[in-house]
C-alpha positions in Angstrom: 97.0 81.9 117.4 97.3 82.5 113.7 98.7 80.1 111.1 100.3 80.7 107.7 102.0 78.6 105.1 105.8 78.5 105.1 107.6 79.5 101.9 110.7 77.9 100.3 113.8 79.6 101.5 112.1 81.2 104.5 114.2 80.8 107.6 112.4 83.2 109.8 109.1 85.1 109.5 108.5 88.6 110.7 105.0 89.4 111.9 103.5 92.9 111.6 100.1 94.1 112.8 98.0 97.0 111.6 94.9 98.3 113.3 92.3 100.5 111.7 93.9 103.9 112.5 97.6 103.1 112.4 100.4 101.9 110.3 102.2 98.5 110.2 104.0 97.7 113.5 106.5 94.9 114.0 105.3 92.6 116.8 107.2 89.3 116.6 109.5 86.9 114.7 109.0 83.1 114.5 110.6 80.1 112.8 107.4 78.2 112.8 104.2 78.5 110.7 102.1 80.1 113.5 102.3 82.8 116.0 100.4 84.2 119.0 100.0 88.0 119.3 101.2 88.5 122.8 101.0 92.3 122.5 97.2 92.3 122.3 95.5 93.2 125.5 93.4 90.6 127.2 89.6 91.4 127.1 90.0 94.1 124.4 88.3 93.4 121.0 89.5 95.1 117.9 90.0 94.3 114.2 93.7 93.8 113.2 95.4 92.9 110.0 98.7 91.0 109.9 101.6 91.0 107.4 104.0 88.1 107.3 107.4 88.6 105.8 109.5 85.5 105.1 113.3 86.1 105.4 116.0 83.7 104.1 119.7 84.3 103.7 119.1 87.9 104.8 116.7 88.6 102.0 112.9 89.0 101.8 111.5 85.8 100.2 107.8 86.5 100.7 105.6 89.3 101.9 101.8 89.0 102.4 100.1 91.3 101.8 102.6 92.9 99.4 104.1 96.3 100.3 
């Protein structure tokens, strides 16, 4: 499970993952300040980076890391 801080005006947060050799891939949306990567395979170890995009009123309010 990973946690992040909510931002003002953020209604839903889109979660993207990037592994060493690939690009950013959408994996989940959440309304809370945490998520569990259910797409990761059990027993497999790898380094991944996550991008959180906060959406409010149909607009991007926050993106980490920036695009």
